[in-house]
N, C-alpha and C positions, 0 to 999 in steps of 0.2 A: 278742299277735296282730296281724298286719299286715293293714291294710285298704286297699282301693283309694281314688284321688282325682280325676284329671281326664282325660277322654278326648275328643279331637277327631280325625278321621282324614282323610287325603288319599289318594286312590287314582288311579293312572294306568294305563290299560289300553293295552297296545301290541299292534299287529297281529302275528299270528304268521306272516304270509305271508312265505315266503323266496323272493325272486325270482331267486336265483343260478342256478337251473337253467332258468329260463324263457327260451324263445326269443322275444324281442319284435321282433327284426330291425331295431330302430331305428338301430343303428350301421352298417348295411351300405351305406347310400347317403348321399352328401353333397349331391348335386345334386337340386333339386326336380323333380317331375314327370318322372321317368326310371325306367328299370328296368335291372337288371344285364345286362351282355352280355359274352361272352367267345368267343374263336375256338377255344378248346380246352376239353375236359371238365375239370371241377374239382369240389371239394367246398366247400360254403359252410357254415361253422361259426358257430353262434350259440347262446348258452346252453350246454346240455349235449346238443347234437344236431348231426349233420352231414347236410346236404341236398345231393344230387348235382345237378350241372348237366351234362347229357350232350350232347356234340356228336357227330354221326354223319356219316361221309363217304359220299358217293355220286357217281355219274357226273355228277350235276347240281350238285355242290358240297357243302360242309359245312353242316349245319343242326342246330338245337336239336331233339332228338328226344324227350327226356323228362326229368323231374326238376323242379327248382324254380327260380324266378326272383324274387329280391327286387324289389319295386316300390313306388314312392310315387306312381304315376299317379293322376289324379283325374277322368278322363273317365267320366262315368256315362251318356253318351248314345250314343256311337258304337258300333254293334253289328256291327263288321266285324273281320276278322283284323288289321287295322292297329291295333286297340285291344285286342289279346289279353291285355295284362297290367294292365288296370285292374279294381279291385274295383267292384261295383255300388254299394257304399257311398261310394266316392270317398275313403276314408280307412281307417285301421286301427281297432282296438278302442279305445274311449275317446278318439276323435278323434286318435289317434296318426297319424304320417305314413306309416310303412313297414310293409308286410306281405309275405307270401310268396304267389306264385302257383304252384300245382302243375299239371303237364301230363302227361297220359297215365299209364301205369303207372310208379310211382315208389317208391323205398325211402328210409326215414329210418333213420339209424344213431344209437343212443343213445351218448353218450360220458361219460367221467368217472364220477362217483358215481351218475349216472342209469341206468347199465347194469344189466341184470338186476333192474330194479325196475318197479313199476307206473307207467304213464304216466297222468297225470290226464286229459288230453284236449287239445283246442284249440278255438279259435273258427273257424267256417267261414262262407263266404258264396259267392255266385256271382260270377264275373267279369262285367263289362258285356257282353262279347262273347257269352258263353254265355247270359246272361239274355235279351238281345235276340233271339237266334236261337230260343230256346225260345218266346219270346213271339210273334215275328212270322214265323219261318222264314226260309230263304234258298234259293239255288239248289241247295244240297246237303242241307238239313235241313228237316223239317216244323215248322210251328207246332203246339205241343202242344195236344191236344184235337181237332185236325182241323177241317174246315169246320163240322161240326155242334157242335163243342165237347164232344162226348161220348166221344171216343177216350180210353181209360184209360192215358194216357202217364205215364212217369216217367223221371227222371234221377237216378241214385244213385251216391254214393261208398261204397266198401267199404274198410275198414281191417282188416287182420289183423296179428297179432304173431308174432314168432319169438323163441325163447330157446334159445341153443346149437343153432341150426339146426332146432329142433323148432317146428312151427307151434302157435299157440294154438288151443284147442278151439273158440273162438268168433270170429266176425267181427262187427265193429260196422258197421252200415249207417246212412247218413244220406241222406235224400231232398232233393236240391237243387231238385227240382221234382216235384210229385205231382198228377196229374190223374185219379186213379183213383176219385174220389168220385162217387157217384150224383147228389148235389147239386153241380152245377158251381160254385156259389158258394164251395165249400170248396176248389176247386183253387188251388194256389199255386206260385209260384216264389220261392225264398228271396231276400230283398233286404236283409237285415240280418245282423249277426254273431250266430251262434247256437252255443252250446257243444255239442261232441261229447264224450261221456264215454267214455274208453277204458279205464277201470278193469276192465271185464269181461274184458279180454284177459289180465289177470294180469301176472306179471313178464316183461319182454321186454328184448331187446337191440337189436331192430330192428322196424320196421313196414313193411308194404307197402300201397300205396294203388292201387286200380284202380276202374274205372267200369262201370256198366251203364246201358242206356237201351232204351226201346221203339222208338226210331228207329234201325234198323240196316240197313245196305246191304251190298253184296257185298264192300266193303273194311272192314267193321266198323261201329262206332258212327258215326252221322252227326252227332249232337249234339257240339258242340265240347267236348272232354274237358279242361276247365280248372276249377279252383276256387281260391278265395282262402283263406288260412289266416293266423291271427295268435295270439299268446300260446300257443305250443306248450308243453305240459307245465307250465302255470301251476299252482302249488300251490293247493289248495282252501282253504276258510275253516275257522274254528274248528268242531270237531265238537260233538256234544251233550255235556253235562256228564257223562253216564254213559258216554261213549266217549272220555274224555280231554280234553274241552273245558275251557278255563280262563277264558274271557271273560264267561260268564254271571255276573250279580251276584246274590248271595243276598239274599233279601228282608229278612234281618236284618243286612245289612252296615252297619257303623258309618259308612261313607262317605256314606250317604244322609242328607242334612241336613233335607229336608222332603218332603212329599207333596202331590199335587194336592188342592186344597180346593174347586174348582168344576169341574163337568162339564156341558157342553151336548151333548145327544144328538140325532142324527137317525137314527131307526131305518131299517134296511135290510130287504129282502125275505127271506122264508123261502126263496124260489127266484126269482131275478131273471128266469128264463125264464117264470115263471108268476106274474105280479104279483097275480092274483086270489086267491092263497093268503094274501095279506096280509103283514104285517111280523112280525118276531120280537117276543117279549114278555118274555123272561126278564131279570130284574134291573132295578135302578133306577140313576139317575145316582149316587146316594149310594154305591152299591157300589164305584164306582171312585174314591171320595175316601178319603183317609187311606192307611194302610199296606197292603201286600199281605197279604191274609188268606184268599184262595181264594174269596171272594164276588165275583161278576162281574156285569157288564151285557153282554148280547149285542148286537152291532152288526147282525148280519144281512148279507145280500148287499149290498154297496156302502154299508153304514151308516157313519156318521161320528161320532166323539166329539171334542170340543174341550175340552181341560183347561187350567186356569190355576192360579196358585199365589199364596201370600201374598207371596213375594219372587221376583223375576224370576230366570231362569236366566242364568248368564254362561258364557263360553267359557274354561274352565280347562284344565289339562293332562289329557289322556285323556278318558274318558267324562264327559259333563256331565249326562245324565239317563238313566233306565232305565225300560223299559215291561214290565209283567208281564201274562202271559196264563196260561190254565189248561191248556195242553197237557200231555200225559203221555207217559212213556217206556214202550214195550212190550218192548224188549230193548236191549242196549247199542248197537245200530246202527239201531234203528227207533223213530221218534218220531211220534206223532200231533200235528201242529201246525196251527194256523189262523193265517193271516198278515195283516198290514196294512202299508201304507206310511205314512210319517211325514213331516209337514211342520211347520214352525215359523214363528212370526210375532213381531215386536216391536211391532206396533200392533193386532193383532187383525183386521186387514183384509187385508194382503198376506201370503200364505203361500208358503214355499219348501220344496221337497221334498228330503229326503236322497237323494243318489245311491244307488241300490241295485242289487244283482245277484242274479239267479236263474238258476242253471245247470241247473235241473230240466228235465225233458222238456217240449218244446213240442208234442209230438204224442200222447203217451200220457197220458191223463187220470188223475190221482190220484183214486181212488174215494172214496165217502162216508166210509169209515173207513180209508182208505189212509194209509200212512206216508210220511214225507219224510226224505231224507238231508240233514240241515241243513248239512253241509259245503258244500253247493251254494248256500247263501244268505248274503247279506251286507247289513247295514243294513236288515233287514226285521223288523218287530216280530213277536213270537210264535215266533222261532227257538228260544228256549230254553224248556224246559218247567217246569211246576210252580212250585217255590220259587225259580226263577232267572229273572231278567229280562234283556231284550236291551238292551245299552248303546248310546247314541248320542253321538257326538263332534261338536260343532259345527264343528270344523276340517274335517270332510268336506264341508260345504256351501260352494260357491263364494261369494265376496263379492258382495253385491248392494247397490245404493244404498238400497233400501227395507228392508234387514234389518240390525238392530243385534245382533250376536251376543253382546254383553254386556248385553242387555236383552230376553231372550226371555220374552215374557209369555204366549204361548199355544202349545200343542202339539196338532196335529191328527192323529188316528189314523183312517185310511181303510181299511175292510175290503177285502181282496183277494177279488174274485170269481174263484175258481180255475179256471174253465172254460177249457180251452185252445182251445175252439171260439169262445166268446164274446169271450175276450181282453179283459176289461174293464180290467185294470190291467197295465201292462208295466213292465219294469225300465228302467234307464237306457240300455241298449243296444237296447231295442226288443223284448225277448222277453217273452212272456206269463208271468206268475208263476203257477205251477201249485200249487194246494193242494186239499184235499178238496172235491169237488163231485159231486153236490149234497149240501147239508146242510139238507134241508127239514124243519127242526125249529123249535120256538119259541125254541130256544137256538142257532140257526144262526149262522154267521159268527164273526168275531173276538170273543173273550170278554175284555173289558178288566177286569183286576183292579185295577191301580194304576199310577201314574206317580210315580217317586221322583226327586228332584233331588239331584245330587251337588255341583254348583257353583252357588251363588246369589249375588246381589248383596250379601248380608250380609257384612261383613268378618269376619276371624277372630273367632269368638265363643267366649267362655269362660263357662260357666254359673256361677252363684253357688254357693258351697260351703255346703251346708246342714250345720248342726251342726259346723262346722269350727273349727279354732283359727286360721284364716287369713281375712283379707279379701283378695279378688282383684277388682280393678277397673281401668278401667271395663269395663262389660259392656253392649253389645259393645265391643271395642277396635279401634282403627285403626292406631296406630303404636307402642303400648306397653302393657305390663301392669304393674300394681303389686301386689306381694305384701306384706302386712303381718301379721306374727304378732300374735295377741291375748295371748299369754303369752310370758314370757321363755324363752330356750333357744336351742340351736343346731340348725338344720335344713339338710339337704341337699336341693337341688331339682334335678330333671333333666327336660328336655323333649325328647321324641323324636317322630319321625313314626311312622306305623303299621307301618313295616317295621323299626323299631328304631334308625334313625340318630339320633344325639344332636344336637339343635339348640342347646341351652343346658345348662350344668351349673354350679351355684354352691353355696356354703355361705352361709347367712344367719342373722342373729339379730335383725335389725331390718328395717324396710321396705326393699324392693328393687324397682327398676324394670328391666324387661326390654324391650328394643326389639324390635318385631315388624315393622319396616318392610320387612325383606328376606324375610319369611315368605310363602310362597305361601298363598293362601286354601285352606283345607282342614281336616283333622282331625289333632290332635296329642294326645300323652299328656304330662301333667304329673305327675311323681312328687314328693311331699313326704315326707321320711322323717327320723325320728330313732330313738333306741334303742328307742322304744316302739311305733312304728307306721310303716306306709307308706300314704299315701292316693293313690288314683287314681280320678278321677271325671270324668264328662262335664260 
């Protein structure tokens, strides 16, 4: 009968995002603070899409009449036609330099393998010119809200799709400015990059973009009909585990080396809008210590948990730690999740936040028991449900002088108050992270189950072999392992990583030393076998 002997495992999680079809526009301009210009109509190709640049001739001369203009202009102040091609952000998504400016009614043609497929969407914001005119008005256009501030004005982009010349049944609308609220404090003009989800259009081979506004004159819309666009058709993130996701980490994964052993909790509100209701009460700090088992401590609105460990986290290959929440799956595409942003510290004083992305709606509130499409979330705790945790890779955090990524002593989990109106927590681009609100319960907010560590400061560790015919030492080891049989005989040994790649393979009958200097910290399998047995043990 063959028996198991030594198990340690290393896991590396790779992003599934394929950027090949994404139009980022970064390669279209080489000179800073300029925009594309041409005297003739042309198509601008980037990613797997073609964007028209249309020149029209008239008795007054040739002029750009509609289409798209690549730009890397940075002027966020000048609100005149002379600054028509600057985004109000002064930069592209994620501090990139180049973006696209769309003007008037325009068409986008999908190319290559992107044709006849779903378009994920794109990031959108106002141009400086349009923003300033909406804000202040000019000789042709009104300031939105009017003199009283009560005029229910709006400026909207509409996108519809076509497939084999047949229009999509739906049109996606996005308000670049909305002053229709009874409460004027809610009126807004978009001033940051916001995701527009185009999946409702279905499979398409082209898109048409047009505008509407409450400010209309005898020649049409008075509001300058420009918008800025970036990361067109950017692939979404890993879906839920029940819908084909692969990056969630099972609570029983052998890659988890240790669990949080200390938790400091600052309870949040049952409802941050009504502090008089008090704080949440469910769970204790100890519920978040040790392995993930479904027992949780509730953080409440804006609640905070700071966890620490026996051994510090280090920056290894792939995910370095994983956070578990108790969300649940309702269907293959519908998950009830409660979210939190995550920060780390190497001294317990200075904390640094993981860059995170939420492409969920910033205008339509997810209700109390509403579901979330987790493909729209990245680097946000609680994305995966139940027995699967959300992984975090320290490589994602920029380098800071006060952060030692190879000595992370504390992880801070901060509940997302999911109200799109209150906007307590925003992602790295400035969008409100939307999750169920209100959750006016004693168990409201993020429910922390556990935090597991995948890479820690401990060198490759090999546990002692109980009741074995071998001595294996030192434990832990740094640069070598020594194997010494307690009885005579011939044994074959093999060491593999968790995906089966053989690291070492030998036959021994006496003490043998294996060098581990070139091994990555992680988990490995050691097989010791003779004609009687095979032993594999952690």
